[in-house]
N, C-alpha and C positions, 0 to 999 in steps of 0.2 A: 472741801472738794466733794461734790457729786452730781456725776455725770451718765445719762443714759443714755446710749446709742444703740445703733439697728444696724444691719447689715444690708446690702442692697436690697436683695429680698423681703426684709423685713421680717424672717424666719428666725432670725438670733437677734436678744437684746444683751446688751453689756451695762455692766453698772460698773462704774469706777469711782473710787471713795478713797477715804480719809480714813483712819480707824476713828475721825472721832465724830466724821456724818454716817460712818455704818452703826457707831453706834445710836444717834442720832436718828437714824430712820428704824433701827431698833425699837425705840421709844416708841414711835408712831405708829409704828405695827403693833405694837402692845396695847397702846391707846384704842387705835382703831378696833380690837379684837374686846376689848374689856368694853367699849360702846357697844358692840353689838353685839356682842351678851346681854348686857343691859336693857337695851331697849328693840334689838332684833335687827337692827340696819346702822352702820356707820360706814363713814367715807372720809379721804381726805384728798386734797389735791397739792403735786409737786409741779411746780412751774419754774422754768427760766427768766430770767430777766427780760427778755424779750418779749416773753409772755405776761409780764406785768409780775411776774411771783421773783423769790429770791432761795429758794430750797434748792434749785438744779442749776451746775452749772452748764455755759452754753459753749464752753470750748470741746471741740474732740480731744480726746487725749491721747490718740495714734496707734490705738487697735488696728491691726493692718484690716480686719475685717467690716473695722465699723467704717460707714460710708456716710451715714446721717444720724445729728443728734434728736435726743426726741425732746421734744419744749414741754409737754405736758404728762403727766402721769395722774390718775386717778383710782386711788387704791379702796376698794368696797371690801366689807365686810358682812356679812349674813348669817344671823342664827338661823341653822336649819335643824329641823326637828327630824329625824331621822325615820321615822315613822314614815314621812310622807317622801320618800323617795321611793 
């Protein structure tokens, strides 16, 4: 189970996940970071079944602040040269 939820004003995002899915998410982040270091940019899409994916669960877990499921998460990795900042 991996669920992304947001509050009513979309000021907060809540991640609910099983230990296995947290490890899986960490491995995806590591892969994006490695690809960004190699090529300069990388990204990955995580979606609910409602949006054609299978990575995210589409049921609210019941957090009192949660109001809505986030159906699509795009994670970007960028290799930034600190001399450009």
